[in-house]
C-alpha positions as CSV (number, residue, x, y, z in Angstrom):
1,M,0.0,0.0,0.0
2,N,1.2,3.5,-0.8
3,D,2.1,5.5,2.3
4,D,0.4,8.6,0.9
5,A,-3.0,6.8,1.1
6,L,-2.5,5.9,4.8
7,R,-4.7,7.9,7.3
8,A,-2.9,10.5,9.3
9,S,-3.4,10.6,13.1
10,D,-3.7,13.6,15.4
11,A,0.0,13.0,16.4
12,D,1.0,13.1,12.7
13,R,-0.8,16.4,12.2
14,D,0.8,17.8,15.4
15,Q,4.3,16.9,14.1
16,V,3.6,18.8,10.9
17,T,2.3,21.8,12.8
18,E,5.3,21.8,15.0
19,L,7.6,21.8,12.0
20,L,5.6,24.6,10.4
21,H,5.9,26.7,13.7
22,A,9.6,26.1,13.7
23,A,10.0,27.1,10.0
24,Y,7.9,30.3,10.7
25,A,10.0,31.2,13.8
26,Q,13.2,30.7,11.7
27,G,11.9,32.9,8.9
28,R,11.8,30.2,6.3
29,I,8.0,30.8,5.6
30,T,6.0,33.9,5.8
31,D,3.1,34.5,8.2
32,E,0.6,34.0,5.3
33,E,2.3,30.7,4.3
34,H,2.3,29.6,7.9
35,T,-1.4,30.2,8.3
36,E,-2.3,28.6,5.0
37,R,-0.2,25.5,5.6
38,L,-1.4,25.2,9.2
39,L,-5.0,25.2,8.1
40,A,-4.3,22.6,5.5
41,A,-2.5,20.4,8.1
42,L,-5.4,20.6,10.4
43,R,-7.8,19.4,7.6
44,A,-5.4,16.7,6.3
45,K,-6.8,13.1,6.4
46,T,-3.9,11.3,4.8
47,F,0.0,11.4,4.6
48,G,-0.4,12.4,1.0
49,E,-2.1,15.6,2.1
50,L,0.6,16.3,4.8
51,R,3.7,15.6,2.8
52,P,3.5,18.7,0.4
53,L,3.2,21.0,3.4
54,T,6.7,20.3,4.6
55,A,8.4,19.1,1.4
56,D,10.3,22.3,0.9
57,L,11.2,22.6,4.6
58,L,12.9,19.2,5.1
59,P,15.6,17.3,3.2
60,Q,13.1,14.4,3.3
61,A,9.3,14.6,4.0
62,P,8.1,13.1,7.3
63,S,7.3,9.4,7.2
64,I,4.9,7.4,9.4
65,A,7.7,7.2,12.1
66,G,8.1,11.0,12.0
67,A,11.5,11.1,10.2
68,G,12.8,14.6,9.9
69,V,10.8,16.0,12.9
70,P,13.1,17.7,15.4
71,V,13.7,15.7,18.6
72,A,12.6,17.5,21.7
73,T,15.3,19.0,23.8
74,S,15.3,21.0,27.0
75,G,15.5,24.2,24.9
76,E,12.5,23.2,22.8
77,P,9.5,25.6,22.8
78,D,6.2,24.6,24.4
79,R,3.5,23.6,22.0
80,M,-0.3,23.6,22.7
81,T,-3.0,22.6,20.2
82,S,-6.7,23.0,20.6
83,V,-8.9,21.7,17.7
84,L,-12.6,21.6,18.5
85,T,-11.9,21.4,22.2
86,E,-10.6,23.5,25.1
87,V,-7.0,23.2,26.5
88,K,-6.3,24.4,30.0
89,R,-3.2,24.9,32.1
90,H,-3.3,26.2,35.6
91,G,-1.6,25.9,39.0
92,P,2.2,25.6,39.2
93,W,3.7,25.0,35.8
94,R,6.7,26.2,33.8
95,V,6.3,28.8,31.1
96,R,9.0,28.4,28.5
97,R,10.9,31.2,26.8
98,R,8.9,30.5,23.7
99,S,5.5,28.9,23.3
100,Y,3.3,28.1,20.3
101,A,-0.4,27.8,20.5
102,T,-2.7,26.6,17.7
103,V,-6.4,27.1,18.2
104,F,-8.9,26.0,15.6
105,L,-12.6,26.2,16.6
106,G,-11.6,25.7,20.2
107,G,-10.3,27.4,23.3
108,L,-7.1,27.9,25.2
109,R,-7.1,29.0,28.9
110,L,-3.7,29.6,30.4
111,D,-3.5,30.7,34.1
112,L,0.0,32.0,34.6
113,T,-0.6,33.4,38.1
114,Q,1.2,30.5,39.8
115,A,3.5,29.7,36.9
116,T,7.3,29.8,37.0
117,F,8.7,31.8,34.0
118,E,11.8,30.4,32.3
119,A,12.9,33.9,31.3
120,P,12.0,37.5,32.2
121,V,10.7,37.9,28.7
122,V,8.6,35.1,27.2
123,E,6.9,34.9,23.8
124,I,3.6,33.2,23.1
125,N,3.0,32.8,19.4
126,I,-0.8,32.2,18.7
127,T,-2.3,31.0,15.5
128,Q,-6.1,31.1,16.0
129,V,-9.0,30.6,13.7
130,V,-12.5,31.1,15.2
131,G,-11.5,30.4,18.8
132,G,-10.8,32.0,22.1
133,V,-7.6,32.4,24.1
134,T,-7.7,33.7,27.7
135,L,-4.5,34.4,29.7
136,R,-4.6,35.1,33.4
137,V,-1.4,36.9,34.4
138,P,0.1,38.2,37.7
139,I,-0.6,41.8,38.6
140,G,2.2,44.0,37.2
141,T,3.0,41.8,34.1
142,T,4.0,43.7,31.0
143,I,2.1,42.6,27.9
144,R,3.3,43.5,24.4
145,D,0.7,42.7,21.8
146,E,2.3,42.1,18.4
147,T,-0.5,39.9,17.0
148,T,-2.1,40.4,13.6
149,A,-5.9,40.4,13.8
150,V,-8.3,39.6,11.0
151,L,-11.8,40.3,12.3
152,G,-10.4,39.4,15.7
153,D,-9.9,41.2,18.9
154,T,-7.3,41.4,21.7
155,S,-8.2,43.0,25.1
156,I,-6.0,43.6,28.1
157,R,-7.6,44.4,31.5
158,G,-7.0,44.3,35.2
159,I,-3.3,43.7,35.2
160,G,-2.3,47.0,36.9
161,P,0.7,49.2,36.1
162,A,3.9,47.4,34.8
163,N,6.2,46.2,37.5
164,P,9.9,45.6,36.4
165,A,10.1,42.7,38.8
166,C,7.3,40.9,36.9
167,P,7.7,39.1,33.6
168,T,7.1,40.5,30.1
169,I,4.9,38.5,27.8
170,V,5.1,39.1,24.1
171,L,2.0,38.0,22.2
172,K,2.7,37.2,18.5
173,G,0.9,35.4,15.7
174,T,-2.4,35.6,13.8
175,N,-5.9,35.9,15.2
176,I,-8.7,35.2,12.6
177,L,-12.3,35.7,13.8
178,G,-11.2,35.1,17.4
179,D,-10.7,36.8,20.8
180,I,-7.5,37.0,22.9
181,K,-8.2,38.1,26.4
182,V,-5.5,39.0,28.9
183,R,-6.7,39.4,32.5
184,G,-5.3,39.8,35.9
185,P,-5.8,37.1,38.6
186,K,-9.3,36.1,39.5
187,R,-10.8,38.3,42.3
188,S,-11.1,35.4,44.7
189,L,-7.3,34.8,44.4
190,M,-6.6,38.5,44.9
191,R,-8.7,38.6,48.1
192,R,-6.9,35.6,49.5
193,A,-3.5,37.2,48.9
194,T,-4.5,40.3,50.9
């Protein structure tokens, strides 16, 4: 049987989206190409549909075993994917220097109020199509919004004045028909802290 006719799994699609994120971060594809290929990867049903998306990015297109996909190292960025579902992270967790979030008809909720930041400046690159992203951040966090919105919206509220002792979060990526909300801690948590 031809490999191209084999059905692709969610893990196979995730490997391709990770490779596309890396290629975009390295400047090998444009923002428009990144979004176009990402949407095609999320819709792909077979390996034959996935291969062309990375053929010009790898010496050899990924196979069933994932040949050509970078092996994760301690310096690897964090990757989160939400397709027709909601992904949540809360409590004590580690925010890496660079994170990539893909949201397609889903939601992503990141509570960073108890998180440990790997660096004083972290970057979250969001590719969102018809979805919602909510970030809860510590009071005093600096937010730099560098996202591109296409009929989408980014709102930042309740984080107070910037505090140099707090982290800086740089939001990048493309927001199509979605909302990105950055908020301070929940009021119940703020009351407990006082």
